LOBAZA-327152 format. One record per residue (C-alpha): residue in one letter; x, z, y. Coordinates in steps of 0.1 Angstrom, whole numbers, always signed. Example, Ala and Ser with C-alpha at 12.3 -4.5 7.8 and 13.67 -1.06 7.14 Angstrom:
A;+123;+78;-45
S;+137;+71;-11
% end
This chain:
M;+0;+0;+0
S;+26;+10;+26
V;+47;-21;+18
E;+17;-44;+26
I;+11;-25;+59
L;+47;-28;+68
K;+48;-65;+61
L;+16;-70;+82
A;+31;-51;+111
L;+63;-71;+110
K;+44;-104;+106
D;+21;-96;+136
K;+51;-82;+156
K;+31;-50;+162
F;+58;-24;+157
T;+80;+0;+176
F;+116;+10;+167
G;+132;+43;+177
V;+121;+79;+179
N;+117;+82;+217
E;+94;+52;+220
T;+75;+61;+188
I;+68;+97;+201
K;+56;+83;+235
K;+31;+60;+218
L;+21;+87;+194
K;+12;+111;+222
L;-8;+83;+239
G;-27;+76;+207
K;-14;+40;+205
L;-2;+42;+168
D;-21;+40;+136
H;+8;+40;+111
I;+43;+54;+112
F;+71;+46;+87
L;+94;+75;+86
A;+130;+71;+75
K;+143;+98;+52
D;+171;+107;+77
C;+147;+114;+106
N;+157;+146;+123
S;+136;+177;+114
I;+122;+183;+149
D;+108;+148;+152
R;+97;+148;+116
D;+77;+180;+121
L;+60;+166;+152
I;+50;+134;+135
L;+38;+153;+104
N;+18;+176;+126
Y;-1;+146;+140
K;-6;+134;+104
K;-22;+168;+95
Q;-46;+165;+124
G;-57;+132;+108
K;-47;+111;+138
I;-22;+87;+120
N;-10;+75;+86
V;+26;+84;+78
F;+46;+67;+52
E;+79;+84;+43
L;+104;+58;+32
E;+133;+63;+9
I;+157;+45;+33
S;+179;+56;+61
A;+176;+44;+97
S;+213;+36;+100
% end
């Protein structure tokens, strides 16, 4: 499921790279899905997962590193 969503986002060019820009859009409610790299720092990970718990976004934790 997450692979298909990621492919669609890349195809439609509707994606954001980087923690700062992602957090900004997350707070503004402009995101539906987040693909989280396994090496995301714990502060940002906790913030993103908190939004997930509130039911505001779908978070897919990937087994890849951002670097």
